[in-house]
Backbone as CSV, one residue per row, in Angstrom:
resi,resn,N_x,N_y,N_z,CA_x,CA_y,CA_z,C_x,C_y,C_z
1,MET,147.985,-63.540,8.010,149.192,-62.870,7.654,149.620,-61.972,8.887
2,LEU,150.836,-61.966,9.238,151.208,-61.291,10.333,151.173,-59.557,9.919
3,LYS,150.749,-58.783,10.993,151.208,-57.368,10.612,152.537,-57.029,10.831
4,PRO,153.159,-56.135,9.989,154.627,-55.869,9.986,154.792,-55.086,11.275
5,GLY,156.097,-55.411,12.015,156.313,-54.325,13.134,156.370,-52.968,12.905
6,GLU,156.362,-52.161,13.689,156.587,-50.710,13.690,158.150,-50.562,13.602
7,PHE,158.441,-49.354,13.373,160.153,-48.920,13.104,160.399,-48.439,14.433
8,TYR,161.932,-48.703,14.548,162.420,-48.020,15.778,162.386,-46.482,15.747
9,GLN,162.200,-45.974,16.574,161.948,-44.363,16.797,163.504,-43.966,16.539
10,ARG,163.575,-42.759,15.830,164.779,-42.160,15.506,165.435,-41.742,16.741
11,ASP,166.943,-41.770,16.570,167.866,-41.614,17.491,168.053,-39.801,17.472
12,ARG,167.445,-39.087,18.244,167.454,-37.549,17.984,168.721,-37.046,18.357
13,GLU,169.693,-37.762,18.932,171.105,-37.365,19.498,171.935,-37.369,18.070
14,TRP,171.471,-38.044,17.033,172.217,-38.145,15.838,171.791,-37.240,14.818
15,HIS,170.582,-36.518,15.055,170.005,-35.603,14.234,170.213,-34.124,14.726
16,PRO,170.202,-33.398,13.477,170.414,-32.042,13.927,169.286,-31.448,14.474
17,PRO,169.371,-30.137,15.252,168.297,-29.624,15.744,167.568,-28.867,14.762
18,ALA,166.325,-28.782,14.946,165.648,-27.894,13.761,165.853,-26.441,13.992
19,TYR,166.299,-26.082,15.142,166.622,-24.550,15.193,168.261,-24.495,15.338
20,ALA,168.780,-23.946,14.523,170.372,-23.811,14.434,170.490,-22.463,13.795
21,PRO,170.860,-21.454,14.548,170.969,-20.097,13.990,172.030,-19.939,13.092
22,ASP,173.224,-20.600,13.149,174.270,-20.363,12.187,173.644,-21.066,10.782
23,TYR,172.835,-21.719,10.761,172.253,-22.185,9.600,170.900,-21.350,9.342
24,LYS,171.043,-20.083,8.676,170.228,-19.100,8.967,168.601,-19.543,8.588
25,THR,168.355,-20.247,7.469,167.103,-20.532,7.124,166.347,-21.576,8.137
26,SER,167.174,-22.036,9.054,166.424,-23.046,10.073,165.876,-22.249,10.937
27,VAL,166.135,-20.854,10.990,165.484,-20.048,11.992,163.952,-19.725,11.695
28,SER,163.697,-19.634,10.569,162.286,-19.288,9.980,161.484,-20.807,9.801
29,ARG,162.276,-21.852,9.606,161.822,-23.087,9.231,161.335,-23.861,10.546
30,SER,162.013,-23.597,11.580,161.973,-24.467,12.786,160.359,-24.401,13.445
31,PRO,160.137,-25.541,14.041,158.892,-25.355,14.739,158.941,-24.566,15.908
32,LYS,157.850,-24.097,16.476,157.759,-22.990,17.516,157.414,-23.815,18.737
33,TYR,156.708,-25.046,18.613,156.164,-25.777,19.648,156.883,-27.147,19.766
34,SER,156.841,-27.917,20.747,157.314,-29.181,20.809,156.640,-30.155,19.894
35,LEU,157.604,-31.213,19.598,157.091,-32.139,18.685,156.085,-33.094,19.442
36,ILE,155.193,-33.734,18.555,154.168,-34.633,18.922,154.676,-36.034,18.734
37,SER,154.542,-36.842,19.562,154.895,-38.160,19.424,153.709,-39.135,18.942
38,LEU,153.686,-39.794,17.779,152.452,-40.495,17.151,153.015,-42.053,16.830
39,GLU,152.176,-42.776,17.057,152.496,-44.419,16.618,152.286,-44.361,14.998
40,ASN,153.045,-45.264,14.702,152.968,-45.780,13.177,151.718,-46.006,12.732
41,THR,151.118,-45.419,11.716,149.908,-46.003,11.129,150.230,-47.052,10.226
42,ALA,148.990,-47.829,9.652,149.178,-48.887,8.867,149.815,-48.402,7.331
43,SER,149.257,-47.205,6.897,149.812,-46.537,5.702,151.334,-46.150,5.904
44,GLU,151.797,-46.050,7.063,153.236,-45.611,7.096,154.121,-46.711,7.259
45,ILE,153.895,-48.128,7.677,154.676,-49.285,7.994,154.492,-50.122,6.690
46,THR,153.892,-49.716,5.478,153.443,-50.654,4.391,153.761,-49.774,3.363
47,GLY,154.182,-50.369,1.958,154.586,-49.732,0.940,155.209,-48.511,1.035
48,PRO,155.777,-47.855,-0.203,155.239,-48.266,-1.424,155.995,-49.269,-2.029
49,VAL,155.613,-49.707,-3.258,156.495,-50.925,-3.861,156.804,-50.509,-5.192
50,PHE,158.075,-50.473,-5.522,158.480,-50.316,-6.960,158.843,-51.616,-7.746
51,GLY,158.873,-51.598,-8.884,159.397,-52.757,-9.718,160.233,-52.134,-10.717
52,HIS,160.949,-53.057,-11.596,161.868,-52.573,-12.641,161.016,-51.915,-13.914
53,ASN,159.867,-52.206,-13.943,159.220,-51.479,-15.025,158.939,-49.946,-14.834
54,ASP,159.325,-49.666,-13.498,159.182,-48.122,-13.022,160.432,-47.210,-13.294
55,ILE,161.416,-48.048,-13.721,162.766,-47.212,-14.128,163.292,-47.572,-15.539
56,ASP,164.176,-46.716,-16.069,164.769,-47.034,-17.333,165.968,-47.715,-17.055
57,PRO,166.521,-48.612,-17.887,167.912,-49.018,-17.667,169.148,-48.239,-17.454
58,ILE,169.191,-47.002,-18.107,170.058,-46.057,-17.871,169.713,-44.878,-16.917
59,ASP,168.790,-45.071,-16.303,168.308,-44.131,-15.277,169.597,-43.764,-14.138
60,ASN,170.384,-44.796,-14.051,171.364,-44.664,-12.846,172.750,-44.237,-13.506
61,ASP,172.661,-43.947,-14.857,173.856,-43.450,-15.526,173.860,-42.162,-15.943
62,LEU,174.115,-41.107,-14.981,174.212,-39.898,-15.295,175.098,-39.208,-16.381
63,LEU,175.968,-40.234,-16.709,176.976,-39.772,-17.944,176.236,-39.805,-19.215
64,SER,175.104,-40.530,-19.383,174.550,-40.824,-20.676,172.760,-40.581,-20.542
65,ASN,172.309,-40.278,-19.423,170.825,-40.393,-19.411,170.136,-38.967,-20.029
66,TYR,171.264,-38.131,-20.161,170.684,-36.630,-20.508,171.582,-36.299,-21.538
67,ALA,172.749,-37.029,-22.029,173.697,-36.454,-23.056,173.141,-36.666,-24.387
68,LYS,173.669,-35.826,-25.286,173.452,-36.084,-26.711,174.262,-37.380,-27.076
69,PRO,173.800,-37.974,-28.155,174.348,-39.086,-28.717,176.020,-38.606,-28.987
70,GLY,176.670,-39.557,-28.612,178.245,-39.343,-28.887,178.839,-38.504,-27.767
71,GLU,178.224,-37.612,-27.024,178.708,-36.697,-26.055,178.539,-37.320,-24.705
72,SER,179.249,-36.576,-23.798,179.179,-36.748,-22.343,179.352,-35.577,-21.555
73,PRO,178.944,-35.672,-20.100,179.076,-34.328,-19.403,180.741,-33.979,-19.135
74,ILE,180.878,-32.905,-18.817,182.206,-32.431,-18.450,182.420,-32.508,-16.993
75,GLY,183.632,-32.956,-16.482,183.836,-33.204,-15.004,184.757,-34.592,-14.747
76,GLU,184.848,-34.534,-13.449,185.585,-35.882,-12.985,184.551,-37.048,-13.079
77,ARG,184.851,-37.937,-13.809,183.803,-39.171,-13.663,184.036,-40.112,-12.572
78,ILE,182.958,-40.233,-11.975,182.845,-41.252,-10.521,181.901,-42.118,-10.546
79,ILE,181.714,-43.275,-9.846,181.072,-44.214,-9.603,180.600,-43.879,-7.956
80,LEU,179.300,-43.939,-7.655,178.932,-43.810,-6.328,178.143,-45.160,-6.153
81,HIS,178.589,-46.017,-5.149,177.850,-47.161,-4.953,177.999,-47.638,-3.544
82,GLY,177.309,-48.509,-3.104,177.073,-48.953,-1.823,175.712,-49.850,-1.513
83,ARG,175.720,-50.154,-0.283,174.316,-50.983,0.161,173.595,-50.165,0.922
84,VAL,172.232,-50.691,0.832,171.188,-50.066,1.692,170.795,-51.142,2.681
85,LEU,171.193,-50.853,4.037,170.587,-51.830,4.955,169.699,-51.207,5.971
86,ASP,169.179,-52.058,7.042,168.391,-51.341,7.986,169.232,-51.551,9.299
87,GLU,168.682,-50.957,10.661,169.239,-51.076,11.729,169.743,-52.520,12.363
88,ASN,169.072,-53.438,11.716,169.420,-54.903,12.144,170.411,-55.480,11.280
89,GLY,170.921,-54.723,10.360,171.791,-55.351,9.384,171.401,-55.992,8.271
90,ARG,169.882,-55.861,7.996,169.420,-56.683,6.943,169.564,-55.809,5.677
91,PRO,169.754,-56.359,4.422,169.787,-55.764,3.302,168.245,-55.168,3.019
92,VAL,168.307,-54.000,2.347,166.959,-53.425,2.005,166.857,-53.613,0.454
93,LEU,166.326,-54.844,0.008,166.158,-55.066,-1.518,164.913,-54.357,-2.155
94,ASN,165.147,-54.141,-3.563,164.027,-53.734,-4.506,163.575,-52.389,-4.026
95,THR,164.293,-51.516,-3.503,164.084,-50.076,-2.997,164.460,-49.260,-3.913
96,LEU,163.827,-48.073,-4.089,163.963,-47.016,-4.955,165.040,-46.130,-4.291
97,VAL,166.094,-45.915,-5.020,167.311,-44.864,-4.562,167.366,-43.807,-5.643
98,GLU,167.150,-42.563,-5.411,167.134,-41.317,-6.245,168.223,-40.466,-5.823
99,ILE,168.963,-39.852,-6.879,169.856,-38.779,-6.472,169.638,-37.697,-7.554
100,TRP,170.119,-36.505,-6.782,170.158,-35.280,-7.712,171.228,-34.293,-7.206
101,GLN,171.807,-33.726,-8.120,173.253,-32.900,-7.765,173.461,-31.810,-8.599
102,ALA,174.394,-30.956,-8.299,174.900,-29.996,-9.204,175.740,-30.691,-10.153
103,ASN,176.263,-29.776,-11.281,177.289,-30.249,-12.376,178.515,-30.065,-11.798
104,ALA,179.572,-30.336,-12.426,180.880,-30.414,-12.221,181.442,-28.887,-11.885
105,GLY,180.445,-27.738,-12.350,180.917,-26.384,-11.965,180.158,-25.940,-10.780
106,GLY,179.257,-26.698,-10.083,178.442,-26.260,-8.982,177.397,-25.747,-9.368
107,ARG,176.658,-26.177,-10.506,175.436,-25.323,-10.695,174.254,-26.475,-11.015
108,TYR,173.028,-26.180,-10.322,172.032,-27.209,-10.693,171.221,-26.760,-11.885
109,ARG,170.717,-27.674,-12.659,169.716,-27.641,-13.816,168.382,-26.989,-13.304
110,HIS,168.219,-25.852,-12.714,167.066,-25.233,-12.207,167.139,-23.932,-12.377
111,LYS,165.819,-23.435,-12.613,165.549,-22.170,-13.301,165.821,-21.184,-12.083
112,LYS,165.875,-21.382,-10.769,166.239,-20.378,-9.576,167.673,-20.426,-9.299
113,ASP,168.535,-21.428,-9.952,169.916,-21.333,-9.747,170.423,-20.353,-10.536
114,THR,170.941,-19.278,-10.040,171.692,-18.295,-10.655,173.240,-18.252,-10.607
115,TYR,173.808,-19.165,-9.946,175.262,-19.121,-9.894,175.924,-19.061,-11.257
116,LEU,176.959,-18.277,-11.509,177.743,-17.921,-12.682,178.132,-19.051,-13.348
117,ALA,178.427,-20.271,-12.658,178.894,-21.436,-13.368,177.993,-21.853,-14.466
118,PRO,178.517,-22.235,-15.828,177.597,-22.534,-16.991,176.727,-23.875,-16.647
119,ILE,175.669,-24.071,-17.234,174.845,-25.042,-17.480,175.634,-26.059,-18.381
120,ASP,175.585,-27.469,-18.005,176.347,-28.307,-18.794,175.133,-28.982,-19.816
121,PRO,175.161,-28.706,-21.089,174.205,-29.441,-21.941,173.902,-30.742,-21.892
122,ASN,175.033,-31.487,-21.454,174.951,-33.070,-21.522,174.855,-33.492,-20.136
123,PHE,174.362,-32.804,-19.171,174.255,-33.280,-17.684,172.842,-32.963,-17.387
124,GLY,171.991,-33.779,-16.879,170.582,-33.445,-16.253,170.539,-33.251,-14.731
125,GLY,171.751,-34.268,-14.030,171.828,-33.905,-12.684,170.711,-34.771,-11.793
126,CYS,170.186,-35.831,-12.257,169.305,-36.488,-11.579,169.244,-38.114,-11.875
127,GLY,169.033,-39.154,-11.126,169.084,-40.282,-11.743,168.222,-41.419,-10.618
128,ARG,168.111,-42.532,-10.960,167.572,-43.313,-9.894,167.778,-44.745,-10.158
129,THR,167.549,-45.725,-9.312,167.855,-47.073,-9.506,167.178,-47.950,-8.349
130,LEU,167.175,-49.223,-8.672,166.500,-49.985,-7.500,167.770,-50.800,-6.836
131,THR,167.779,-51.192,-5.470,168.742,-51.950,-4.957,168.443,-53.386,-5.463
132,ASP,169.547,-54.272,-5.499,169.273,-55.705,-5.693,169.031,-56.705,-4.610
133,GLU,169.122,-57.793,-4.593,168.631,-58.761,-3.608,169.827,-58.671,-2.403
134,ASN,170.705,-57.934,-2.573,171.994,-57.523,-1.588,171.823,-56.331,-0.853
135,GLY,170.814,-55.476,-1.377,170.771,-54.109,-0.891,171.692,-53.096,-1.722
136,TYR,172.220,-53.723,-2.808,173.290,-52.953,-3.638,172.809,-52.229,-4.701
137,TYR,173.384,-50.821,-4.707,173.029,-49.866,-5.710,174.287,-49.350,-6.123
138,TYR,174.226,-48.803,-7.351,175.347,-47.755,-7.983,174.873,-46.945,-8.959
139,PHE,175.498,-45.953,-9.190,175.243,-44.800,-10.033,176.699,-44.380,-10.846
140,ARG,176.589,-44.076,-11.982,177.797,-43.380,-12.607,177.335,-41.986,-12.847
141,THR,178.200,-40.864,-12.623,178.107,-39.573,-12.561,179.232,-38.755,-12.747
142,VAL,179.233,-37.496,-12.718,180.390,-36.626,-12.579,180.420,-36.077,-10.899
143,LYS,181.643,-35.928,-10.254,181.612,-35.298,-9.190,181.182,-33.837,-9.091
144,PRO,180.027,-33.569,-8.208,179.692,-32.157,-8.269,180.727,-31.201,-7.699
145,GLY,180.611,-29.925,-8.307,181.560,-28.916,-7.699,180.962,-28.121,-6.446
146,ALA,181.746,-27.317,-5.764,181.248,-26.694,-4.726,180.534,-25.363,-5.193
147,TYR,179.742,-24.680,-4.440,179.092,-23.474,-4.867,178.929,-22.658,-3.681
148,PRO,178.700,-21.361,-3.868,178.508,-20.218,-2.700,176.908,-20.451,-2.789
149,TRP,176.650,-19.840,-1.309,175.414,-19.628,-0.974,175.198,-18.628,0.058
150,ARG,173.939,-18.046,0.071,173.798,-16.868,1.003,173.439,-17.271,2.379
151,ASN,174.382,-17.690,3.094,174.232,-17.860,4.472,174.897,-17.006,5.271
152,TRP,176.135,-16.915,5.354,176.840,-15.658,5.662,177.499,-14.903,4.584
153,VAL,178.502,-14.298,4.781,179.201,-13.438,3.614,179.973,-14.480,2.544
154,ASN,180.546,-15.518,3.294,181.401,-16.191,2.265,181.161,-17.751,2.597
155,ASN,180.168,-18.299,2.441,179.828,-19.555,2.518,179.729,-20.449,1.217
156,TRP,180.453,-21.616,1.447,180.410,-22.388,0.294,179.949,-23.979,0.779
157,ARG,179.136,-24.350,-0.361,178.603,-25.906,0.209,179.736,-26.685,-0.403
158,PRO,180.237,-27.771,0.322,180.971,-28.845,-0.068,180.335,-29.730,-1.300
159,ALA,180.994,-30.286,-2.024,180.594,-31.120,-2.937,179.718,-32.237,-2.257
160,HIS,178.565,-32.330,-2.872,177.552,-33.312,-2.343,176.501,-33.756,-3.287
161,ILE,176.078,-35.031,-3.190,174.845,-35.562,-3.821,173.820,-35.789,-3.101
162,HIS,172.601,-35.284,-3.350,171.346,-35.560,-2.709,170.966,-36.826,-2.831
163,MET,170.517,-37.427,-1.812,169.838,-38.934,-2.033,168.372,-39.093,-1.181
164,SER,167.552,-39.770,-1.888,166.246,-39.987,-1.311,166.224,-41.686,-1.511
165,ILE,165.816,-42.336,-0.280,165.936,-43.691,-0.322,164.503,-44.154,0.312
166,PHE,163.715,-44.825,-0.373,162.467,-44.976,0.095,162.161,-46.103,1.119
167,GLY,163.042,-47.182,1.148,163.015,-48.162,2.025,161.767,-49.046,1.658
168,THR,161.115,-49.814,2.753,159.985,-50.764,2.455,158.670,-50.173,2.998
169,ALA,158.609,-48.666,3.485,157.507,-48.155,3.802,157.766,-46.698,4.011
170,PHE,156.891,-45.879,4.034,157.050,-44.514,3.952,157.677,-43.989,5.380
171,ALA,157.651,-44.582,6.515,158.034,-44.401,7.637,159.755,-44.649,7.908
172,GLN,160.140,-45.446,6.810,161.525,-45.547,6.661,162.244,-44.920,5.724
173,ARG,161.520,-44.029,4.936,162.163,-43.404,3.770,163.286,-42.227,4.778
174,LEU,164.256,-42.069,3.951,165.508,-41.360,4.172,165.779,-40.279,3.188
175,ILE,165.936,-39.022,3.425,166.499,-38.108,2.386,167.610,-37.440,3.048
176,THR,168.793,-37.756,2.455,170.121,-37.252,2.980,171.044,-36.596,1.949
177,GLN,172.202,-36.399,2.319,173.386,-35.894,1.564,174.648,-36.752,1.636
178,CYS,175.320,-37.028,0.764,176.647,-37.604,0.556,177.610,-36.755,0.162
179,TYR,178.604,-36.664,1.071,180.000,-35.855,0.802,181.126,-36.751,0.383
180,PHE,182.109,-36.165,0.130,183.268,-36.996,-0.478,184.682,-36.739,0.446
181,GLU,185.287,-38.032,0.594,186.409,-37.929,1.568,187.551,-36.836,0.848
182,GLY,188.138,-36.396,2.030,189.146,-35.176,1.828,188.750,-33.754,1.368
183,ASP,187.291,-33.577,1.501,186.839,-32.184,1.102,187.096,-31.296,2.194
184,PRO,187.928,-30.293,2.333,187.909,-29.491,3.385,186.760,-28.473,3.616
185,LEU,185.872,-28.442,2.717,184.716,-27.468,3.091,183.691,-28.117,3.918
186,ILE,183.827,-29.691,4.151,182.810,-30.264,4.918,182.955,-29.733,6.139
187,ALA,184.088,-29.627,6.974,184.191,-29.036,8.217,183.791,-27.685,8.392
188,ARG,183.723,-26.965,7.348,183.250,-25.403,7.302,181.889,-25.085,7.113
189,CYS,180.961,-26.238,6.743,179.828,-25.959,6.312,178.835,-25.794,7.393
190,PRO,178.240,-24.815,7.484,177.113,-24.418,8.401,176.090,-25.515,8.644
191,ILE,175.700,-26.161,7.259,174.630,-27.085,7.400,175.184,-28.548,8.037
192,VAL,176.317,-28.894,7.783,176.858,-30.126,8.322,177.200,-29.784,9.851
193,ASN,177.567,-28.595,10.146,177.893,-28.439,11.432,176.600,-28.354,12.547
194,THR,175.393,-28.215,12.012,174.461,-28.440,12.903,174.079,-30.125,13.371
195,ILE,174.966,-30.988,12.837,174.901,-32.194,13.457,175.754,-32.294,14.577
196,PRO,175.257,-32.966,15.592,175.950,-32.642,17.062,177.044,-33.854,17.272
197,ASP,176.944,-34.752,16.484,177.925,-36.124,16.803,178.799,-36.227,15.444
198,PRO,180.052,-36.014,16.080,181.069,-36.184,14.858,180.888,-37.577,14.099
199,GLU,180.658,-38.594,14.735,180.585,-39.945,14.026,179.347,-39.939,13.190
200,ALA,178.391,-39.047,13.327,177.368,-39.025,12.502,177.625,-38.231,11.306
201,ILE,178.584,-37.285,11.370,179.107,-36.353,10.174,179.765,-37.368,9.347
202,GLU,180.669,-38.125,10.058,181.671,-39.118,9.222,180.785,-40.100,8.391
203,ARG,179.552,-40.534,8.935,178.791,-41.510,8.223,178.184,-40.752,6.893
204,LEU,178.260,-39.758,6.955,177.816,-38.828,5.567,178.893,-38.779,4.647
205,VAL,180.081,-39.199,4.989,181.238,-38.981,4.003,181.523,-40.260,3.367
206,ALA,181.535,-40.329,1.735,181.557,-41.476,1.094,183.417,-41.432,1.119
207,PRO,183.968,-42.615,1.517,185.323,-42.848,1.204,185.598,-43.314,-0.216
208,LEU,186.977,-42.771,-0.593,187.595,-43.221,-1.805,187.426,-44.895,-1.867
209,ASP,187.031,-45.564,-2.798,187.236,-46.909,-3.034,187.806,-47.159,-4.309
210,LEU,189.441,-47.485,-4.200,190.065,-47.582,-5.259,189.606,-49.146,-5.983
211,ASN,189.332,-50.001,-5.243,189.048,-51.342,-5.656,187.745,-51.388,-6.631
212,ALA,186.909,-50.323,-6.530,185.716,-50.592,-7.417,186.026,-49.315,-8.664
213,THR,186.980,-48.703,-8.649,187.471,-47.779,-9.763,187.349,-48.543,-11.289
214,ILE,187.264,-47.705,-12.316,187.585,-48.378,-13.687,188.842,-47.682,-14.054
215,PRO,189.902,-48.326,-14.210,190.948,-47.789,-14.733,190.943,-46.857,-15.907
216,LEU,191.643,-45.715,-16.153,191.301,-44.749,-17.172,189.988,-44.352,-17.517
217,ASP,188.967,-44.555,-16.399,187.679,-44.259,-16.712,187.048,-43.391,-15.598
218,SER,186.754,-44.057,-14.451,185.904,-43.467,-13.205,186.743,-43.925,-11.834
219,ILE,186.753,-42.819,-10.810,186.951,-43.171,-9.741,185.681,-43.494,-8.886
220,ALA,185.933,-44.236,-7.807,184.796,-44.765,-7.112,184.815,-44.381,-5.712
221,TYR,183.650,-44.056,-5.228,183.348,-43.641,-3.778,182.262,-44.690,-3.426
222,LYS,182.404,-45.244,-2.105,181.591,-46.113,-1.598,180.703,-45.314,-0.358
223,PHE,179.336,-45.614,-0.540,178.405,-44.907,0.487,177.422,-45.733,0.933
224,ASP,177.469,-46.573,2.078,176.476,-47.234,2.656,175.430,-46.565,3.328
225,VAL,174.275,-46.960,3.000,173.096,-46.183,3.898,172.402,-47.071,4.797
226,VAL,172.038,-46.611,5.963,171.262,-47.471,6.849,170.007,-46.743,7.253
227,LEU,168.782,-47.429,6.993,167.418,-46.964,7.285,166.971,-47.640,8.593
228,ARG,166.062,-46.897,9.016,165.348,-47.564,10.349,164.917,-49.176,10.169
229,GLY,165.196,-49.643,11.300,164.693,-51.135,11.316,163.380,-51.314,11.976
230,ARG,163.034,-52.522,11.972,161.673,-52.756,12.362,161.808,-53.489,13.720
231,ARG,160.906,-53.321,14.504,160.614,-54.093,15.712,160.128,-55.643,15.244
232,SER,160.538,-56.686,15.994,160.033,-57.906,15.660,158.515,-58.006,15.950
233,THR,157.805,-58.923,15.264,156.441,-59.211,15.363,156.458,-60.700,15.965
234,LEU,156.097,-61.089,17.209,156.074,-62.342,17.490,154.911,-63.092,17.152
235,PHE,155.179,-64.298,16.746,154.152,-65.424,16.377,154.230,-66.467,17.473
236,GLU,153.195,-66.469,18.583,153.131,-67.441,19.400,154.279,-67.426,20.338
237,ASN,154.642,-66.308,20.733,155.861,-65.956,21.418,157.002,-66.651,20.929
238,ARG,157.319,-66.737,19.716,158.350,-67.369,19.060,158.831,-66.316,17.937
239,LEU,160.215,-66.410,17.667,160.734,-65.412,16.571,160.805,-66.029,15.197
240,GLU,160.229,-67.226,14.953,160.399,-67.967,13.842,159.415,-67.186,12.765
241,GLY,160.364,-67.045,11.541,159.615,-66.238,10.398,159.789,-64.784,10.452
242,ASN,160.373,-64.168,11.559,160.509,-62.787,11.651,161.764,-62.365,10.444
């Protein structure tokens, strides 16, 4: 059995710097010394493996997975869908995609969230699913609301959904945020503005996808995710089987 290839190193020009004074909490959380470069270990380039027995059929439906029978959350009903690919353009299949978010009023179901917007009794704010053989995933949910945060005097986070994508190995895992097309708060967000490349910011914005909407039900947004790709592992100096 061939040893799987290591993953491409991350493109640091696309990633925000750890120290970004306009994003105040980065000042205390940023490393004080230079980063250390390490090769991938066997545990980092293999596993974890998830199966359909690990999730419930309605885990990806946030409109019903926390709601009381016959009731549903308050807010704009949306579909968030897309594909998970690697840098080689290959679909990443059977990988775990998890999301968590604020409700339509901009409040998380978390005991430390003290924003004055009310808790929605029919909305839990989290879900998960597995990608199919084409790397495709989808969620039904409500569009999250913007909320204020204590960065400077009057900062508001744009509507966003947090995402965790495990990939095929721990070194491929990605934790990111998905924003929505047309939100004027994106350009004013101190967190978003730590990203140095405008194209990288654009990749975090899910465009409206009218072709995937459900008429008189839900608006759709399409959000494709690209994870790190693997270097090829040669077999007798040939690429067969890679």
